[in-house]
N, C-alpha and C positions, 0 to 999 in steps of 0.2 A: 439478407432481404430488404428488396425497396418496399415504401412507406410512399402510398399513393395521399397527395393531397390534403383527398377527405378527410383521412383521418387525423389528420392537424389537429381538425376542427376539436377533439377530445381536448389537445394543451391550451393553457391560461390563454387567452385573448392578447396577452403582452407580448408573447412569445411570436405568433401569426408572423406578423411584418420578417422574422429571417427566414420561416421556416417559407414564405412562399416562391414559387419557382423555380424552387436546389429538389439535388435529385437527395433522400436522405435513406442509409442504411441503420437498421438496428448493429447494434455489435455484439458478439457471442463470447468474446475472448474476458477473461474474471471471472471472477465469486463473489464480487457484493452483495449482489440480489438487486442491483439499481439496472433502469432501462439507463441504457447508455445509448443515441442516436448520433452517429456519424452525418454530418454535413458536409459539402469540400472542403472549410476552412475554418469550422466550429465544430462543437460537441455537445448536446445538449444529454445530459447527466437525468435522473427524477428516481428520486427514489424516498421511503419512507420515511420521515423526518426523526429524526434520532440528536443523540449529542456525538454523534460521532459524523454526519453528517452535518449539523450545526459548525462542529471541529473544522471540516473542511474548507468550507466558505471563508471561516476566520482566515486560515489558515494560509491560504493565497493571501487573501489581504495582508498581513503581517510579511510574507515573504517575498513579494513582490518588492523587487532592488537587493532579495539577498538572493537569491535562486531562481535560478530560470524553472517559472511554475508558468503555469496558462493566467491570459490575462481575462481577465472575468466580465463578462458583458450583461449578463442579467444573475442575480443569486436574489430568489424571496423562497417564503412559504407559505401553501395554499393549499386548506382542505386538507392539512396532514400528512404535505410531500413536499418535499423541497425541491427546485429546480434551479440546477446549474446549468447556467451558458456559457461557454468560457471556449479561449484560442482552440484549435488542434495542432497540437504542438507539428512542430516540422522533424522528418526524420522517420523509424518507425523504432514499433517495442524491441528489447531486447532479448526479446523469445521468435523475433521474424525468422523464418527459415534462412536467411541469407546473410542473419548473425551465427544462429546456432551453428551453420556450416564452419565459424571460426572463435572454434572456445576460446583460445586463450585468445584470443585480439579481445572478443567478448569479452570473457573474463577482467583484464587491463580497464576495458572503460568499464566495467562494474568498480572495480576497484576504486578508479576518477571519482566517481559519483559520490561511491561514500564520501573521498575526501575533502566534496566539493561542500556535502552535507557537516563535517565535521568541525568547516571552516567556520558555520557561522558563526556568529556571536552570540552566545547563549543568555548575556546577560538581560538582555531587557525582556528575553520570549515570555510567552504569558502562557504559553503550554506545559505539564508538567507531566512527563511519561514514565517519572521513575519508581521505581517497585515498592516503595510503601505506597503508594495511591496503585498502583495498576492492581496489585493483587489484593486491595480493595473492593476494588471494582469485579475483579474476578471472582471474587467470595459474593457480590452483592449478586450478579448477577446469576450465578446456581442456584444463589439461596432463591432468587428470585422465579424459578424453574427457567431462566432462558435458557439452557442448555441443558442436553444429557446424554447420558451413555451415548446414545444411537448417533453424538452427532462428532463421536475420539474416533482416532485414527485407530483400528484395531491393535496394532502394537502397542499402544497406550492403553487398549484395555487390556491384555493378555499382562501385559508389566503391573497393573496398577489397582485391574479390578474394577475401580469408580470412578467418576470426577473428583468424589470427593476424597476419594486418596490418593490423586493426582494433585489435586489442590493443597490436601497437608503436606505432598513434599517440598511442593516448591516455596512453600510459607518458613518451611524448615532448613531448606535449602537455602537460602539470597544468596546469590556468590558478592563477592564485592565488587560496587557499581564501578565503572568507569563512563561517565556521563560527557554527553556529549550531545549536539543537534542528531536530532533521529527524525529518519520517514516514517517508522513504527513498521511500514506496510512494504520491505524493501524486495520486491519482486520480481522478475526480468516486464514482466506487462505496464507494470512502474513507470520503466526503465526509458526514456527515449534516448535515441543514439543519431547520429548524423554524421557521417564519415568516421572522422576518428575524438569527434568529442561527443558529450550529455548534453544535448538538447533542450531535454528536459524532465520533470517529475512531475506524479499525479498519483489522484489517492490519498490526499494529505490529512485521512480526517485522523491517524492517528502518530499523526506530528507533532514534537517537543522534547524536550527536553529528557535523555534518556544514556540510557546506557547501551555503547556504542554497538554492545553484544549482542541486542536485540536487532539493526539491523544484519552485521552479519550473517547469523543464525538464519534469518527468513532468507537471503541470499542463498545461500548453501544449501537449504531446502528447493526453494526456486531453480537452482542450478541442477540438481539433482534430474529434478521433473523434467525440467526441458533439454537437458542433454542426454538423459537417459545412464546415466552414473555418475560417481561420486570426482570419479578422475578430472573432471573438468576444472572441481575447486583449486585445486592445486596450485596455477598461477593468478587464482583470485589472492590468496595468501603470500607467495613471490610478491606482487605486485605492491600490496599493499604493508610489505615491511614485517608480518605479525605472525609469530605461531600460532601454530591452530590450538584453540585450545574447546575440546569435546562435550565437557562439561560444560561448559558455557553453549555451545552448540544448542545441543539439546536440552540444556533447564529452556531456554528462550523460546528453543520450537514447541516446547509443552506446552510455557504459558501462553503461548499464541493458540492455543485447539478453546483457551475459554473465551477469546473474542471471533 
């Protein structure tokens, strides 16, 4: 829906010069819980302050020059909310209709996006998403009451019964890790494509050194949802030159339910 100029008065004053005289549309794609406003050449993301939203701002700064990420114009906190004004990336999301119409081509580009992430030198990376810390954060979220059974997939509840049982499974069945730089939420709406190239990545609040199967698993899940079946995932593994590992895919999809 179009946002009229008068509504912009509710935004912090330092943002208003960017909003004057331009059409603004509220984006409805994505599951982050943030409000996302689309300007012709910029994007404003507004959300309650959290470790993840703080991390996203820091990740864009660290990744500039390492990966195609948006330029940040403004990033600040006010009254408990984080405001992030950034460049609007060229191209379209990997879930755009024209991309879903060509699943094999899109799968190859998603594989190239993964390779771009994995080429990032992790030696100086300040963000740690390895399982040791991630499982501790999952338990802390559960014990703090930040998630409950209603938030879990019906299949997960049928399999485990309770979030507590699901988390115990994750803690007792940690796979050997294959570390790399990971996006953390490698879903089709977070990957931008332009022609036959990957033009950028967004929503990097969970990025850091982690298991590369974290990204593979969430990519598989997102492809299933967007393409309507699992058939489109085969070209992904062909392009990556990897054998499919269902146990790792299931593990990281389950782990993501805690975040």
